[in-house]
PAKOLSE-383642 format. One record per residue: residue in one letter; z, y negated, x negated of N, C-alpha, C, O in turn. Coordinates in steps of 0.2 Angstrom, whole numbers, plus 5000, padded with zeros to 4 digits. Layout:
N
AZYXZYXZYXZYX ...
***
This chain:
419
X464449484991464249414991464949384995465349404999 X464949334992465749294993465449244998464949204997 X465949255004465449195010465749135009466349125007 X465349085011465349005010465548985017465148995022 X466148955018466148935024465948845025465948795020 X465748845031465648765033466148725033466648735030 X466048665034466248595035466548615043466248655047 X467148585045467348565052466748525056466548465054 X466648545061466248495066466648455070466448405073 X467148475071467548445077468248405075468548365079 X468548415068468948385067468948365059468448395055 X469348325057469448305050469748355046470348375049 X469548385041470148435036470648395033471148425032 X470448325032470948285027471448285033472048295032 X471448275039471848255044472348305046472948295048 X472048365044472448435046472748475040473148515041 X472548455034472848475028473648485028474048435030 X473748545027474648545027474948505020474748505015 X475448465024475848435019476148475013476248535013 X476148445008476448475002475948504998476148504992 X475448524999474948544993475048514986475148454985 X475048554982475048554974475448604971475548664973 X475748564964476248634960476848624964477048584967 X477048684963477748694968478248724961478048764957 X478848674962479348694956479648754957479848774963 X479748794952480148864953480848834951481048784950 X481248904950481948894950482148874942482648844941 X481748884937481748864930481648804929481848764924 X481248764934481148674933480248684931479948624930 X479948744930479348744927479048744934479348744939 X478248744934477748754941477448814941477248844937 X477348824947476848884948476148844950476048784951 X475748904951474948884952474948844958475348864963 X474548794958474448764966474248794970473748834969 X474448794976474248844982473848784986474048724988 X473148814988472748764992472848775000472548815003 X473248725003473448745010472948705015473148695021 X472348685013471948655018471748705023471848765022 X471548685028471148725033470548775030470448825032 X470248745027469548775024469748845020469548905020 X470248815015470648875012470848925015470648985013 X471348915019471648945025471149015028471149075029 X470748965029470149005034469749045029469549105031 X469649035023469249075017469749135016469549185015 X470549135016470849175014471049245020471049305019 X471149205025471149255032470549295032470049275029 X470549355037469949395037469949385046470449405050 X469349355047469249345055468849385058468349405055 X469049415063468749475066468649455075469049435079 X468049465076467749455084467849515086467449555084 X468249525091468249585095467749595099467749655102 X467249565101466749565107466149535105466149475107 X465549555102464849515100464449555105464349615104 X464049525109463649575113462949575108462949545103 X462549615111461849615106461349615109461449655114 X460749595109460249635113459849685111459749695105 X459749725114459549795115459049805109459049855105 X458649755108458149755103458249725096457749725091 X458949705095459149685089458849745084458849805086 X458649725079458549755073457849795075457749845071 X457449785080456849825081456249765083455749775081 X456549705086456149645088456349595082456949585081 X455849565079455949525074456249455078456349405074 X456349455084456449385086457249385086457549335086 X457549455085458249465087458549495081459149535081 X458049485074458349525068458949485066458949425064 X459549515066460149475064460249465055460749435053 X459749475051459749455045459249395045458949385040 X459049355050458549285051459049245055459649265056 X458749205055459049125059458849135066458449095068 X459249175071458949185076459249135082459549075080 X459149145089459249085095459949125096460349095100 X460149175094460749215097461349175093461349145088 X461949185096462549155094462849175088463249135085 X462749245085462849285081462349315077461949345080 X462249305071461849325067462149335060462749315059 X462049365056462249365049462249305044462649285040 X461749265046461849195044462349145047462749115043 X462349145052462949125057463649145054464049095053 X463849215053464349225051464549215044465149225042 X464149205041464149185034464449105034464949095031 X464049065036464049005036464648975039464848925038 X464849005045465548995048466249035047466849025050 X466049075043466649135041466949175044467449195043 X466449185048466649255054466649305050466049325048 X467149345047467049405043466849475046466449515042 X467049485052466949545055466849545063466949495067 X466549605065466449595073466449665074466349705070 X466549675082466549735085465849715089465849685095 X465349735086464649735089464749785096464949845095 X464449755102464549795108463949835110463349815110 X464049895113463649935117463849915124464349945127 X463449875126463549855134463049885138462449885136 X463249925144462649945149462949915155463549925156 X462649875160462849865166462849925172462449965172 X463249905177463449965182462849965186462549915187 X462550025187462150045192462250095197462850115197 X461850125199461950175205462250245199462050255193 X462650275203462950335199462750385202463050415206 X462050415200461650465200461550495194461850475189 X461050545195460850575189460450525185460650505179 X459850515188459550465185459850395182459650365177 X460450365186460850315184461050325176460950295171 X461450385177461650425170461450425164461750415159 X460850445166460250465161459850385159459550385153 X459850345162459750285160460250245156460050205151 X460850255158461550215155461550255149461650215144 X461550315148461650345140460950325136461050315130 X460350325138459850295134460050235133460150215127 X460050195137460150125135460950115130460950055128 X461450155128461850155126461550185118461750155112 X461250225118460950265111460550195109460750175103 X460150165112459850125109460150065106459950045100 X460550045107460949995105461450015100461749975097 X461750085099462150115094461550125088461750115082 X461050135089460450135083460350065080460250065074 X460350015085460349945083460749925078460449915073 X461449925080461949925076461949945069462049915064 X461850015070461750055063461150025059461150015053 X460550025062459949995058460149925055459949915049 X460649885059460649805055461149835048460949815043 X461649865048461949905042461549925038461549895032 X461049965040460650005033460049945031459749945026 X459949895036459349855034459749815028459549815022 X460349785030460749725026461349755022461849725022 X461349805018461949835016462249785012462849785012 X461949755006462249695002462649645007463049615004 X462449635014462749585018463349625022463849585023 X463249675024463849705029463849755028463449785024 X464449805032464549875030464849895036465049855040 X464949955037464949995044465650015044465750045038 X466350005047466850025046466950065050466750045056 X467150145049467350185055468350195055468650225060 X468450175049469150165050469550095047469250055044 X470050085049470450025046470250005038470049955036 X470550065035470550065028469750055024469650035019 X469250095029468650065026468349985028468049945024 X468749975036468649895037469049855030468749805027 X469649865028469749825022469449835017469249785015 X469249875014468649905009468149855008468049805003 X467849865014467149805015467349745015466949705011 X467849715018468149655018468349625011468249565010 X468549665007468849645000468149634995468249594990 X467449674996466949664994466549614995465949614993 X466849564999466349505002465949505006465549465007 X465849565009465249575014465649585020466249595020 X465249575025465449555033465649635035465449685031 X465849645041466149695042465849715051465949675055 X465649775051465449795058465749845061465649885057 X466049855066466249925069465849915076465449875077 X466049945081465749945088466149965093466350015092 X466249935099466449935106465949955111465349935110 X466149995115465750025121466049975127466649975129 X465649935130465749895136465549925142464949925143 X465949965147465950005153465750075152465150095149 X466250115154466250195154465850205158465850265159 X465350175162464750195165464350235160463950275162 X464350235153463850265149464150335149463750375148 X464750355150464750425149464650465156464750525157 X464450425161464350465167464950505169465550485168 X464850575171465450635172465550655167465950695167 X465150655161465150705155465650685150465550655144 X466150705152466850705146466750695138467150655134 X466150745137466050765130465650715126465450725121 X465550665130465250585129465650545123465550515118 X466250545126466750515123466750525116466550485111 X466950595114466650625108466250595104466350585098 X465650595107465050615105464850525101464650505096 X465150475107465050405105465650385100465550335097 X466150425099466550405095466250425087466350385082 X466050475088465550505081465050465079464850455073 X464650425085464350365083464650305081464150265080 X465250285080465650225078465950195084466150135083 X466150215090466450175094467150185092467350235090 X467650135093468150145092468550105097469150105097 X468250075104468450065111468150065115467550045114 X468250085122467850085126468250055132468750085134 X467949995135468049975141467950005148467350005150 X468650025151468450075155467950065162467650115165 X467850005164467449985169467249905167467549865163 X466649895170466349825169466349795177466649825181 X465949765178465749725185465549805190465049835189 X465949805194465649865199466049925197466049945192 X466349955203466750025201466450075199465950095201 X466750115194466250185191466750255193467150245197 X466650305190466850355191467450355187467650405187 X467750315183468450305180468850275184469350305187 X468750215185469250165189469050115192468350105192 X469350075196469050005200469049935196469349925191 X468549905198468449855193468849795196469249795201 X468849745192469149685194468649645198468849595202 X467949665198467349635200467049685203466649725200 X467149695211466649745214465949725216465749665216 X465549765217464749735216464549755224464649815226 X464449705227464249725234463549745234463449785239 X463149745230462349785229462449845229462049885232 X463049865225463149945225463649975231463850035230 X463849955236464049955240464949965240465349995244 X465149915234465949935232466249905238465949865241 X466849915239467349895243467849865238467749885232 X468449825240468949805235469049845231469149835225 X469249925233469349965228469150035231469050045237 X469150085226468850145227469250205226469250255229 X469750195220470250255217470750235219471250275217 X470950175221471750155219471950135213472550135212 X471350115208471550095201471250155197470650155198 X471550205194471050245189470950305193471450315197 X470450345193470250405195470650465193471050455189 X470450515195470850595192470150595186470450615181 X469650595186469250595181469350535176469250535170 X469650475179469850425174470550455169470550435163 X470950485171471450505167471350545162471650545157 X470650605165470450655160470250605153470350615148 X469750555156469450505151470050485146470050505140 X470550445149470950405144471350465139471550445134 X471450545143471550585138471350595132471650605127 X470550595133470050605129470050565123469950585118 X470050495125470050435122470650445115470550435109 X471250455120471650465116471650525109471750515103 X471550565113471350615108470950615101471050625096 X470450585105469950565096470050495093469750485088 X470550455096470550405093470150335096470050295092 X470050335100469550285104470150225110470450245115 X470150175106470550125111470250125117469750145119 X470750115119470850105129470750035129471250005127 X470150015132470149935134470049925141469549945145 X470549885143470849865150470549795152470649785158 X470249765150469949715150469149735157468849785156 X469149685162468649685166468849745172468449755176 X469449785171469749835178470149795182470149735182 X470349825186470749795193471449785190471649805185 X471849755193472549755191472849825192473249845188 X472749865196472949935199472749975193473150015190 X472249975191471950015186472149995179472150045175 X472249935178472449915171473249925170473449935164 X473549915175474249935173474450005173474950025170 X473950045178474050135177473950155171474250195168 X473350125169472950165162473550125157473550165152 X473950075156474150045151474750095151474950115145 X475150115156475650155157475450225154475750245149 X474950255156474750315155474650335149474950365146 X474150305145473950315139474450325135474850285136 X474450385129474850385125474750345120475250345116 X474250305118474250265114474250185117474050175122 X474350135112474450055116473650055115473250075112 X473549995122472949985124472749915121473149885119 X472149905121471749845121471549805127471349825133 X471649735127471249705131470749665126470849615123 X470049695126469649665122469349595124469049555120 X469349575129469049495130469449475137469249495143 X469849455135470249425144470549355141470649335136 X470749325148471049255146471649255151471749305154 X471949205151472549195154472549175162472449115163 X472749225166472649195174473049125175472849075178 X473849125172474149065174473749005172473748965177 X473248985167472948935166472248945168471948885167 X471948985169471348975172471149055179471149115177 X471249025183471249085191470649115191470349125196 X470349135186469749175187469949255187470449275184 X469749285191469949375193470049415186470449465185 X469549395182469449445177470149405172470349445167 X470449365173471049345168471649385169471649425174 X472049385165472749435166473249395169473249335168 X473649425172474149385175474849405169474849445165 X475449355170475849365165476049445166476149475161 X476249475171476549535171476049585166476249625162 X475449575168474949605165475049595156474949645153 X475149545155475149515148475749555147475649605143 X476349545149476949585148476849655148477249695146 X476349675151476449755151475949785145475949845144 X475449745142475349765136475549745130475449765124 X475949705131476649685124476949735125477149755119 X477349765130477749805130477449885128477849915124 X476949895129476549955125476249955119475949995116 X476549885116476249885108475449865107475149855102 X475349865113474449855113474449765111474849725110 X473749755111473649685109473049655115472549695117 X473149595118472649555121472249505117472449445115 X471649515116471149465114470949415117470549435121 X471149355117471049305121470249275120470049265114 X469949275125469149255126468949195126469049165131 X468549165121468249095122467549095124467049095120 X467749115132467149105138467349065143467749065148 X466949005141467148935145467348945152467648905154 X467149005157467249015164467949035164468349015169 X468249085158468849095160469349055157469949075158 X469249005152469648965150469848905155470348885156 X469248875157469248845163468848855168468248855167 X469248865173468948905181468848855187469348845190 X468248835187467948805193467448865196466848885194 X467848875203467448935207466748915209466248955210 X466648845210465948825212465448845207464948865209 X465548835200465148805195464848885193464348885191 X465048945195464749015192464049005197463549005194 X464048985202463448995207462948955205462348975204 X463248885203462748835201462348865195461748855194 X462748895190462448915184462048975184461748995179 X462049015190461749075190461049045195460549085194 X461148995199460448985200460048955196459448965197 X460248895191459948875187459648915182459148905180 X460148975181459749035176459149075179458649085175 X459249095185458749105189458049075190457449105191 X458249015191457648955191457348965185456748975186 X457648955178457348955172456949005169456449005164 X457349085172456849145172456349155177455949195175 X456149115182455749115187455249085184454749105185 X455449025182454848965178454549005172454048975170 X454749045169454449085163454149145166453849185162 X454249145171453649215174454149285173453849335173 X454949275172455349325171455649345177455749305182 X455749405177456349455184456949405183457149365186 X457249435176458049405175458049345169457549325166 X458649325168458749285164458949325158459249375159 X458749275150458849315145458749235140458349195139 X459649225138459949185134459249165129458849115130 X459149195126458649215119457949165121457749125117 X457649175127457049145130457049105134456549065135 X457649085139457749045142458148975141457948925143 X458748985137459048945136458848875133459248825133 X458448875129458048835127457448775129457148735126 X457348805136456948755141457048695141457648695141 X456748635142457048565144457348575152457848535153 X457148605156457348605162457848635163458348605166 X458148695160458848725160459248675155459748665157 X459048655150459548615146459748545150460248515151 X459048535153459548465157459848475165460148435168 X459748535166460248565172460848575169461348565173 X461048595164461748615161462048575160462648575160 X461648515157461948455154462148405162462548365161 X461948405167462048385172462848425178463248395181 X462748485177463248535178463948515174464448505177 X463748515167464348495162464648425163465148415160 X464348395166464548335169465048335175465648305176 X464748375179465048385185465748415183466248395185 X465748485179466148525178466348525171466048565167 X466848485168466848475161466948545157467548575158 X466548565152466748625149467348625145467548585141 X467548695145468248695139468048695132467448705130 X468548675129468348665122468848705119469148745122 X468948695111469448735107470048725109470448775108 X470248675111471148645112471148685118471748715118 X470748685122470848725129470948785128471448815130 X470448825124470548895122471148905119471448945122 X471448875113472048895109472548865115473148855112 X472648855120473348845125473248915127473848945126 X472848955129472749025130473149065126473649095127 X472849045120473249085115474049085115474449125115 X474149015114474848995114475349025120475849045119 X474949015125475249045132475549125129476149145129 X474949155128475049225128475549245120475849295119 X475549195116475949215111476649195113477149235111 X476749135115477449125119477649175123478249195121 X477449215127477449275131477649325129478149355131 X477349355125477349415122477449425115477549485112 X477349375112477449375105476749365099476149385101 X476949345094476249345091475849395087475349395084 X476249455090476049515086475549555091475249615090 X475549515096475049555103474549515105474249525111 X474249475100473749415103473249415098473349385093 X472649435100472049405095471549365098471649335103 X470949365095470449305097469749345097469649395093 X469349325102468749355104468249295107468349235109 X467549325106467149265108466849265114466649225118 X466649345115466149365119465449315118465249285122 X465249315112464749275112463949325113463949395114 X463449295115462949325118463049355123462549395124 X463649365128463849395133464049355138464049375144 X464049295137464249225140464649195138464849155142 X464949205130465449165129465349105125464749095123 X465749065123465548995120466048935123466248945129 X466248895120466548845121466248775118465748785115 X466448715119466248675116466748655108467348645108 X466348665104466848685096466748735094466848745088 X466748795099466548865096465948905101466048935106 X465548875098464948895104464448935099463948965102 X464548955093464149015088464649035084465249015084 X464349085080464849115075464949055068465449055065 X464248995068464448955064465048915065465348885060 X465148915070465848855070466548885072466948855075 X466548955068467248995069467848965067468448975070 X467748915061468348875057468548825061468948785059 X468348815066468648765072469348785075469748755077 X469148855075469848895079470448895074470948895076 X470248895069470748915063470948835063471548825065 X470648795062470948715062471348705067471848665065 X471248725074471748705078472348735079472948715080 X472248805077472948845076473348805070473948785070 X473048785065473448745059473648675062474248665060 X473348635065473448605068474248595073474648545072 X474248645077474848675080475448695076475948695079 X475248705070475748725066476048785065476548795063 X475448845067475448905065475248925057474848895053 X475848975056475848985048475149025048474849055052 X474949035038474449085038474649145040474249165044 X475149165038475349225041475049245048474649285048 X475249195053475249215059474449215061474149265064 X474249155059473349165059473149205057472649225060 X473349245051472949305050473049365054472549405055 X473649375058473949425061473449405068473149455070 X473549355071472949345076472249345075471849345080 X472049345070471449335068471049405067470449415069 X471449455065471349525064471849565062471749625064 X472349545060472949585058473149635064473249695063 X473349605070473549625074473049685078473249725081 X472349675077471949715079471849785076471749835079 X471849765069471849815063472649865064472649925063 X473249825065473749865066473749915072473949975071 X473449885078473249925084472749985081472950045082 X472249975079471850015078472150085073471950145074 X472650065069473050105065473550165069473650225068 X473650115075474150135079473950205083474350255084 X473350185085472950235090472650295086472550345088 X472450285079472350335074472950385073472850435070 X473450355073474050395072474250435078474550485078 X474150415084474250455092473750505089473950555087 X473050495088472650525089472750605084472550655085 X472850575077473250625073473750685075473650745074 X474250655079474850675082474750735087475050775088 X474050715090473850765097473350825093473050865097 
***
C-alpha cells in the first residue's frame, strides 16, 4: 500500500519548492529525467522514523484505541498514512513505582500487555504495517510501502532486579531501553526525582553497580542504551561506559529551553563523540520552557479528570471536554506554545554542534508530545517543509529523519555480534 501524503497545513508548498526543478542538462547536451524537488516529493522519498510514540495499554484490545481506525490518539495508522510518517518505535512505558516485589511484578505485567498490544496491531493489519527486528527487515518493509513498527522500552524499572529480562524483552522486539524515567530506579538516577517515592537529588551517584551490569547485558544482546530521562551523572557515565554508542530517544536542547530533561552542550558533545544519536523531541515544554506552565496544565488536567469522575488524566477521554479546551486556550494565550520553527531551532543547534550524522527527530506523541504545526502524525510533512526551507539537502533530511537512527542500530548490532 503506497502512502499518500497530505498537503502542508502551515506553509505553501509553492513557496518552499527548491529552485531549478525540471530537466537537467547532461554532459552531452541532452536532458535527464526531471527530478521533483518539491517538499511533497522529498517527503515522499525520505523514510520518516519517529523514535518515541507512546501507546495506550488497551491499544489493539479496546476499539476506542484501535490503531486501524480513526482514533483520538495522535498516532494511528490512518494518521501515519495521511501525514507520511513511515515508521515508529512504539513504546512499552511503565511509570516508576515502589521497588518492591509487588511493584516489580506489576511493572512486568504492564510491560507484557503493551508488548502484546503492539504485536497484535501488526498481526491485525499486516497489509498496512510490519514489524522489524533488524535494520534490514526495516528497509524491506519500508520498501514494500507499508508502515514499519518496532519497540522501545521507556523505564528500566520493567526489569526490576532481574537481569534475564533484558534478553527476554529483546526477544519480544525491544530495541532500546531508557535506563530510567521520572524517579530513581535500581539502574540509575533520574533527571526528575520523585518526592512521593522518597527520592533525594541522587541515590547512586549516576549509574548503580547493577546498572553497569544492565548496560553490559544490553550491549551483549544488541539493545540500544537510551540516556534520555536520566541524570547528568548517569547520562555521562553510561555514555562513556557502554561498549556500543548510545541513543537519546527523546530529548531537547538545554541551551534553548532550560528544562531539566534537556541535554546541555557537553552532553550533546558526549553523545556525538561516542558515535551516538540524539533524537530531538517535539514536546512543547521541552522546546519552549515556561517553569510556571507545567503546574497550571497539571491542575487543569486533574480538574478535567475529576469532572469526568476519573482518578487520573487520560488524553483520549478528557482532552475533548469543553472545560479542558477552554482552559488550554487561556494557558496558550498566557504561554505561547512552541511551533515547528522553534522545534527545528533545536535540531539546528544540535546539528551545528555535533554534526548532521548524530541528530534525529522524535515526537513523543501520546506521551505529552506535540507542537503547533506538528500535533499528530497527520502533520508530519510540516517538519520536512521547515528543514527544506532552511536549506537542508534531501540527503541530510533523510539522515535526520531515519538514516542516522538506522545506522546507529546497525552499529549496536555489530557490537553485539562482536561480543
